[in-house]
N, CA, C and O of each residue as an XYZ file, in Angstrom:
528
protein
N     -73.506     52.696    -90.330
C     -74.032     54.037    -90.345
C     -72.865     55.007    -90.431
O     -71.838     54.813    -89.780
N     -73.025     56.055    -91.238
C     -71.999     57.058    -91.424
C     -72.650     58.414    -91.231
O     -73.710     58.666    -91.805
N     -72.050     59.297    -90.441
C     -72.571     60.649    -90.272
C     -71.529     61.619    -90.799
O     -70.342     61.474    -90.507
N     -71.961     62.611    -91.576
C     -71.030     63.598    -92.097
C     -71.711     64.953    -92.146
O     -72.932     65.045    -92.018
N     -70.927     66.002    -92.329
C     -71.454     67.353    -92.471
C     -71.483     67.710    -93.940
O     -70.497     67.519    -94.651
N     -72.619     68.232    -94.402
C     -72.692     68.653    -95.797
C     -72.259     70.116    -95.902
O     -71.844     70.711    -94.908
N     -72.352     70.691    -97.085
C     -71.888     72.065    -97.312
C     -72.642     73.073    -96.461
O     -72.088     74.115    -96.111
N     -73.890     72.787    -96.120
C     -74.699     73.702    -95.306
C     -74.490     73.437    -93.817
O     -75.231     73.972    -92.992
N     -73.505     72.628    -93.458
C     -73.187     72.280    -92.083
C     -74.331     71.583    -91.359
O     -74.486     71.733    -90.147
N     -75.127     70.825    -92.092
C     -76.181     70.030    -91.479
C     -75.710     68.585    -91.403
O     -75.072     68.083    -92.329
N     -76.024     67.927    -90.308
C     -75.672     66.517    -90.178
C     -76.511     65.677    -91.120
O     -77.724     65.862    -91.215
N     -75.884     64.780    -91.796
C     -76.562     63.812    -92.653
C     -76.182     62.433    -92.139
O     -75.018     62.190    -91.821
N     -77.138     61.540    -92.055
C     -76.876     60.185    -91.622
C     -77.156     59.252    -92.778
O     -78.235     59.282    -93.369
N     -76.184     58.430    -93.096
C     -76.316     57.481    -94.192
C     -76.263     56.065    -93.649
O     -75.609     55.805    -92.639
N     -76.957     55.143    -94.323
C     -76.999     53.747    -93.934
C     -76.593     52.896    -95.123
O     -76.880     53.226    -96.274
N     -75.920     51.793    -94.824
C     -75.618     50.823    -95.870
C     -76.866     50.016    -96.124
O     -77.475     49.504    -95.185
N     -77.253     49.896    -97.359
C     -78.449     49.134    -97.709
C     -78.191     48.436    -99.038
O     -77.930     49.091   -100.047
N     -78.264     47.135    -99.041
C     -78.052     46.340   -100.257
C     -76.767     46.761   -100.968
O     -76.729     46.842   -102.196
N     -75.715     47.029   -100.190
C     -74.431     47.392   -100.765
C     -74.308     48.840   -101.183
O     -73.284     49.244   -101.733
N     -75.357     49.639   -100.923
C     -75.329     51.048   -101.282
C     -75.435     51.903   -100.034
O     -76.041     51.485    -99.048
N     -74.862     53.080   -100.062
C     -74.965     54.024    -98.961
C     -76.170     54.906    -99.231
O     -76.184     55.637   -100.221
N     -77.202     54.856    -98.357
C     -78.452     55.578    -98.605
C     -78.748     56.537    -97.453
O     -78.474     56.225    -96.293
N     -79.300     57.687    -97.772
C     -79.759     58.615    -96.755
C     -81.156     58.210    -96.312
O     -81.963     57.748    -97.118
N     -81.436     58.388    -95.023
C     -82.780     58.096    -94.543
C     -83.781     58.971    -95.281
O     -83.488     60.123    -95.599
N     -84.955     58.427    -95.551
C     -86.059     59.137    -96.182
C     -85.630     59.808    -97.492
O     -85.941     60.974    -97.735
N     -84.929     59.071    -98.308
C     -84.419     59.659    -99.543
C     -85.390     59.536   -100.701
O     -85.098     60.018   -101.795
N     -86.535     58.905   -100.494
C     -87.503     58.814   -101.570
C     -88.886     59.208   -101.062
O     -89.118     59.272    -99.855
N     -89.783     59.466   -101.975
C     -91.143     59.892   -101.643
C     -91.854     58.821   -100.823
O     -91.854     57.647   -101.192
N     -92.458     59.228    -99.715
C     -93.207     58.311    -98.865
C     -94.671     58.688    -98.906
O     -95.023     59.863    -99.012
N     -95.526     57.670    -98.820
C     -96.965     57.884    -98.876
C     -97.571     57.394    -97.564
O     -97.364     56.244    -97.176
N     -98.304     58.245    -96.893
C     -98.905     57.896    -95.608
C    -100.092     56.980    -95.862
O    -101.214     57.435    -96.081
N     -99.828     55.704    -95.830
C    -100.843     54.677    -96.055
C    -100.861     53.761    -94.841
O     -99.839     53.184    -94.470
N    -102.019     53.633    -94.234
C    -102.142     52.799    -93.049
C    -102.813     51.483    -93.427
O    -103.913     51.472    -93.981
N    -102.158     50.404    -93.129
C    -102.686     49.081    -93.419
C    -101.988     48.044    -92.560
O    -101.088     48.363    -91.783
N    -102.404     46.823    -92.708
C    -101.839     45.728    -91.920
C    -100.490     45.310    -92.493
O    -100.325     45.197    -93.708
N     -99.544     45.088    -91.615
C     -98.221     44.600    -92.011
C     -97.978     43.269    -91.307
O     -98.031     43.194    -90.080
N     -97.717     42.242    -92.067
C     -97.376     40.928    -91.523
C     -95.946     40.651    -91.958
O     -95.599     40.851    -93.122
N     -95.125     40.198    -91.039
C     -93.736     39.944    -91.408
C     -93.220     38.692    -90.707
O     -93.650     38.346    -89.606
N     -92.291     38.029    -91.377
C     -91.733     36.761    -90.924
C     -90.211     36.889    -90.911
O     -89.630     37.550    -91.772
N     -89.569     36.254    -89.928
C     -88.116     36.278    -89.877
C     -87.613     35.073    -89.097
O     -88.373     34.393    -88.407
N     -86.309     34.824    -89.223
C     -85.639     33.760    -88.474
C     -84.603     34.390    -87.559
O     -83.956     35.372    -87.923
N     -84.450     33.821    -86.365
C     -83.421     34.313    -85.453
C     -82.115     33.554    -85.696
O     -82.024     32.735    -86.611
N     -81.116     33.832    -84.876
C     -79.795     33.223    -85.056
C     -79.834     31.704    -84.906
O     -78.994     31.003    -85.470
N     -80.810     31.191    -84.147
C     -80.935     29.745    -83.956
C     -81.877     29.120    -84.995
O     -82.268     27.961    -84.856
N     -82.239     29.878    -86.028
C     -83.094     29.448    -87.134
C     -84.541     29.196    -86.719
O     -85.274     28.490    -87.413
N     -84.951     29.769    -85.593
C     -86.359     29.703    -85.205
C     -87.163     30.660    -86.076
O     -86.702     31.765    -86.363
N     -88.354     30.254    -86.499
C     -89.196     31.088    -87.366
C     -90.203     31.865    -86.535
O     -90.797     31.316    -85.607
N     -90.401     33.132    -86.857
C     -91.304     33.997    -86.125
C     -92.217     34.747    -87.081
O     -91.854     35.026    -88.223
N     -93.401     35.066    -86.596
C     -94.366     35.867    -87.355
C     -94.901     36.934    -86.417
O     -95.165     36.659    -85.246
N     -95.063     38.148    -86.922
C     -95.623     39.234    -86.126
C     -96.417     40.145    -87.042
O     -96.294     40.079    -88.265
N     -97.231     40.996    -86.439
C     -98.042     41.939    -87.198
C     -97.854     43.346    -86.652
O     -97.557     43.542    -85.473
N     -98.030     44.303    -87.522
C     -97.982     45.701    -87.159
C     -98.875     46.482    -88.098
O     -99.695     45.909    -88.814
N     -98.713     47.786    -88.091
C     -99.492     48.682    -88.948
C     -98.507     49.581    -89.689
O     -97.560     50.096    -89.094
N     -98.734     49.767    -90.982
C     -97.839     50.656    -91.730
C     -98.112     52.102    -91.344
O     -99.263     52.509    -91.186
N     -97.060     52.858    -91.198
C     -97.162     54.301    -90.981
C     -97.057     55.007    -92.319
O     -97.823     55.920    -92.626
N     -96.091     54.562    -93.107
C     -95.963     55.051    -94.477
C     -95.269     54.000    -95.326
O     -94.606     53.095    -94.820
N     -95.445     54.150    -96.642
C     -94.911     53.187    -97.606
C     -94.267     53.970    -98.739
O     -94.769     55.019    -99.141
N     -93.160     53.460    -99.249
C     -92.532     54.041   -100.436
C     -92.400     52.934   -101.477
O     -92.791     51.792   -101.235
N     -91.853     53.276   -102.622
C     -91.679     52.264   -103.665
C     -90.749     51.133   -103.236
O     -90.879     50.004   -103.708
N     -89.805     51.441   -102.333
C     -88.805     50.446   -101.950
C     -88.792     50.117   -100.470
O     -87.955     49.327   -100.033
N     -89.693     50.696    -99.677
C     -89.620     50.450    -98.244
C     -90.912     50.763    -97.523
O     -91.920     51.110    -98.139
N     -90.866     50.633    -96.197
C     -92.032     50.919    -95.359
C     -91.560     51.232    -93.951
O     -90.461     50.855    -93.545
N     -92.414     51.927    -93.216
C     -92.180     52.207    -91.798
C     -93.348     51.583    -91.050
O     -94.503     51.929    -91.298
N     -93.052     50.660    -90.133
C     -94.067     49.859    -89.473
C     -94.082     50.174    -87.978
O     -93.024     50.273    -87.355
N     -95.278     50.331    -87.397
C     -95.424     50.587    -85.962
C     -96.236     49.472    -85.317
O     -96.893     48.685    -85.998
N     -96.178     49.422    -84.005
C     -96.881     48.429    -83.192
C     -96.355     47.030    -83.446
O     -97.013     46.049    -83.100
N     -95.208     46.927    -84.030
C     -94.664     45.616    -84.341
C     -93.762     45.113    -83.238
O     -93.365     45.866    -82.348
N     -93.446     43.853    -83.301
C     -92.442     43.283    -82.412
C     -91.075     43.763    -82.890
O     -90.835     43.901    -84.089
N     -90.207     44.007    -81.954
C     -88.885     44.500    -82.306
C     -88.060     43.461    -83.038
O     -88.166     42.264    -82.773
N     -87.257     43.920    -83.938
C     -86.353     43.069    -84.707
C     -84.963     43.664    -84.608
O     -84.823     44.880    -84.477
N     -83.934     42.836    -84.668
C     -82.584     43.398    -84.720
C     -82.358     44.148    -86.037
O     -82.867     43.740    -87.081
N     -81.602     45.235    -85.985
C     -81.225     45.951    -87.197
C     -80.470     45.000    -88.116
O     -79.717     44.144    -87.652
N     -80.671     45.154    -89.398
C     -80.065     44.345    -90.452
C     -80.650     42.936    -90.533
O     -80.066     42.066    -91.178
N     -81.796     42.698    -89.886
C     -82.499     41.423    -90.054
C     -83.103     41.377    -91.449
O     -83.457     42.409    -92.020
N     -83.214     40.191    -91.982
C     -83.911     39.982    -93.246
C     -85.311     39.475    -92.902
O     -85.458     38.503    -92.161
N     -86.339     40.133    -93.441
C     -87.721     39.754    -93.146
C     -88.496     39.582    -94.448
O     -88.215     40.243    -95.448
N     -89.469     38.688    -94.416
C     -90.448     38.579    -95.493
C     -91.617     39.452    -95.072
O     -92.163     39.264    -93.985
N     -92.010     40.400    -95.907
C     -93.021     41.380    -95.541
C     -94.231     41.255    -96.455
O     -94.097     41.050    -97.661
N     -95.419     41.382    -95.860
C     -96.658     41.477    -96.614
C     -97.424     42.675    -96.056
O     -97.814     42.680    -94.889
N     -97.637     43.683    -96.891
C     -98.389     44.875    -96.509
C     -99.750     44.796    -97.172
O     -99.836     44.618    -98.387
N    -100.810     44.925    -96.400
C    -102.171     44.812    -96.927
C    -102.874     46.145    -96.720
O    -103.091     46.572    -95.586
N    -103.225     46.800    -97.818
C    -103.893     48.108    -97.787
C    -105.280     47.976    -98.384
O    -105.487     47.216    -99.330
N    -106.235     48.720    -97.828
C    -107.581     48.706    -98.390
C    -107.560     49.316    -99.779
O    -106.894     50.323   -100.015
N    -108.289     48.703   -100.690
C    -108.375     49.208   -102.053
C    -109.358     50.366   -102.162
O    -110.006     50.732   -101.182
N    -109.462     50.926   -103.327
C    -110.349     52.063   -103.553
C    -111.823     51.677   -103.544
O    -112.688     52.543   -103.410
N    -112.118     50.393   -103.684
C    -113.502     49.934   -103.729
C    -114.024     49.483   -102.373
O    -114.992     48.725   -102.318
N    -113.418     49.922   -101.289
C    -113.905     49.605    -99.961
C    -113.263     48.367    -99.368
O    -112.265     47.862    -99.882
N    -113.859     47.872    -98.255
C    -113.244     46.780    -97.503
C    -113.218     45.440    -98.221
O    -112.532     44.520    -97.775
N    -113.948     45.309    -99.320
C    -113.946     44.027   -100.036
C    -112.812     43.928   -101.054
O    -112.639     42.892   -101.695
N    -112.054     44.987   -101.199
C    -110.911     44.934   -102.105
C    -109.665     45.320   -101.315
O    -109.734     46.091   -100.359
N    -108.542     44.777   -101.726
C    -107.297     45.176   -101.075
C    -106.135     45.095   -102.044
O    -106.205     44.469   -103.101
N    -105.065     45.755   -101.638
C    -103.829     45.771   -102.407
C    -102.755     45.186   -101.500
O    -102.617     45.605   -100.350
N    -102.000     44.225   -102.006
C    -100.945     43.584   -101.231
C     -99.589     43.896   -101.843
O     -99.383     43.762   -103.049
N     -98.672     44.315   -100.984
C     -97.281     44.518   -101.368
C     -96.481     43.459   -100.629
O     -96.623     43.316    -99.415
N     -95.649     42.720   -101.335
C     -94.856     41.678   -100.700
C     -93.413     41.755   -101.158
O     -93.106     42.301   -102.217
N     -92.536     41.200   -100.343
C     -91.138     41.123   -100.734
C     -90.222     40.858    -99.556
O     -90.625     40.940    -98.396
N     -88.990     40.541    -99.882
C     -87.963     40.355    -98.871
C     -87.335     41.711    -98.590
O     -86.994     42.444    -99.518
N     -87.181     42.047    -97.310
C     -86.697     43.380    -96.952
C     -85.640     43.297    -95.862
O     -85.519     42.295    -95.158
N     -84.886     44.370    -95.744
C     -83.837     44.512    -94.750
C     -84.289     45.532    -93.717
O     -84.756     46.609    -94.088
N     -84.164     45.221    -92.422
C     -84.516     46.160    -91.357
C     -83.384     47.178    -91.246
O     -82.257     46.827    -90.898
N     -83.692     48.447    -91.544
C     -82.671     49.501    -91.506
C     -82.459     50.063    -90.116
O     -81.323     50.245    -89.677
N     -83.562     50.339    -89.420
C     -83.445     50.905    -88.084
C     -84.660     50.513    -87.257
O     -85.748     50.280    -87.784
N     -84.444     50.447    -85.943
C     -85.485     50.087    -84.996
C     -85.493     51.154    -83.908
O     -84.438     51.562    -83.422
N     -86.682     51.602    -83.530
C     -86.811     52.613    -82.467
C     -87.980     52.233    -81.577
O     -88.917     51.568    -82.019
N     -87.923     52.655    -80.328
C     -89.055     52.431    -79.434
C     -89.355     53.734    -78.717
O     -88.455     54.521    -78.425
N     -90.631     53.949    -78.440
C     -91.029     55.153    -77.719
C     -91.168     54.816    -76.246
O     -91.467     53.678    -75.884
N     -90.951     55.796    -75.414
C     -91.121     55.576    -73.980
C     -92.461     56.163    -73.552
O     -93.106     56.873    -74.323
N     -92.864     55.877    -72.362
C     -94.133     56.385    -71.870
C     -95.068     55.256    -71.508
O     -94.661     54.100    -71.393
N     -96.337     55.611    -71.330
C     -97.329     54.615    -70.920
C     -97.465     53.485    -71.923
O     -97.463     52.313    -71.548
N     -97.583     53.830    -73.188
C     -97.732     52.803    -74.218
C     -96.453     52.729    -75.032
O     -96.174     53.609    -75.847
N     -95.696     51.705    -74.814
C     -94.422     51.524    -75.523
C     -94.708     51.008    -76.926
O     -95.386     49.994    -77.093
N     -94.200     51.695    -77.918
C     -94.376     51.301    -79.306
C     -93.023     50.982    -79.921
O     -92.054     51.722    -79.749
N     -92.976     49.883    -80.631
C     -91.787     49.542    -81.411
C     -92.065     49.992    -82.838
O     -93.133     49.721    -83.386
N     -91.103     50.679    -83.433
C     -91.242     51.131    -84.822
C     -89.973     50.703    -85.552
O     -88.880     50.728    -84.986
N     -90.130     50.313    -86.803
C     -88.935     49.974    -87.562
C     -89.136     50.273    -89.031
O     -90.256     50.267    -89.541
N     -88.018     50.539    -89.703
C     -88.021     50.841    -91.134
C     -87.413     49.668    -91.882
O     -86.412     49.090    -91.457
N     -88.038     49.325    -93.011
C     -87.498     48.273    -93.878
C     -87.331     48.830    -95.284
O     -88.037     49.750    -95.699
N     -86.382     48.252    -96.003
C     -86.190     48.590    -97.407
C     -86.060     47.275    -98.163
O     -85.450     46.322    -97.677
N     -86.643     47.236    -99.364
C     -86.551     46.025   -100.181
C     -85.095     45.643   -100.343
O     -84.262     46.480   -100.693
N     -84.790     44.398   -100.093
C     -83.404     43.923   -100.094
C     -82.722     44.128   -101.432
O     -81.548     44.494   -101.479
N     -83.439     43.898   -102.517
C     -82.836     44.010   -103.844
C     -83.076     45.375   -104.489
O     -82.705     45.590   -105.643
N     -83.694     46.298   -103.746
C     -84.018     47.654   -104.229
C     -84.904     47.652   -105.470
O     -84.944     48.633   -106.213
N     -85.607     46.556   -105.688
C     -86.617     46.503   -106.740
C     -87.943     46.782   -106.053
O     -88.118     46.437   -104.885
N     -88.867     47.393   -106.752
C     -90.152     47.743   -106.151
C     -90.858     46.533   -105.554
O     -90.591     45.391   -105.926
N     -91.773     46.811   -104.614
C     -92.580     45.756   -104.006
C     -93.331     44.971   -105.089
O     -93.717     45.530   -106.116
N     -93.531     43.684   -104.849
C     -94.444     42.899   -105.681
C     -95.850     43.329   -105.281
O     -96.147     43.401   -104.089
N     -96.712     43.614   -106.234
C     -98.039     44.121   -105.909
C     -99.115     43.265   -106.546
O     -99.022     42.904   -107.720
N    -100.151     42.938   -105.757
C    -101.319     42.224   -106.276
C    -102.577     42.908   -105.748
O    -102.569     43.467   -104.652
N    -103.635     42.864   -106.512
C    -104.924     43.427   -106.095
C    -105.946     42.304   -106.097
O    -105.904     41.416   -106.949
N    -106.868     42.349   -105.135
C    -107.888     41.302   -105.075
C    -109.235     41.902   -104.709
O    -109.321     42.919   -104.021
N    -110.278     41.245   -105.186
C    -111.680     41.577   -104.889
C    -112.282     40.385   -104.185
O    -112.058     39.248   -104.600
N    -113.037     40.614   -103.137
C    -113.706     39.500   -102.434
C    -115.158     39.465   -102.806
O    -115.898     38.607   -102.325
């Protein structure tokens, strides 16, 4: 992470992502709520699966809440499932390998873990649509 002052004297925070220095929220985000399933391995190569809910999605990333915490810079396999335009019998799936950019937790009665991911290769999510 790198913090610097721009010409307007505002703090900017940049993150290394896939070998590039990126500013947080540098692309258009869409507030889409859907199921997020993600898989990862820990340092001992144990496999884990957890679920959360998307807060927003962009072409190259997502912000997930209610998820289990992950270490920053973890590599995860992500599957985002959003309801399609034709109701609950249709859905849109976004899948891909992603890098965890940042992890945050809220304090209070209900502790929430939130984390941001960006596609590891900076190529758009793989997308499929299905009808049941």
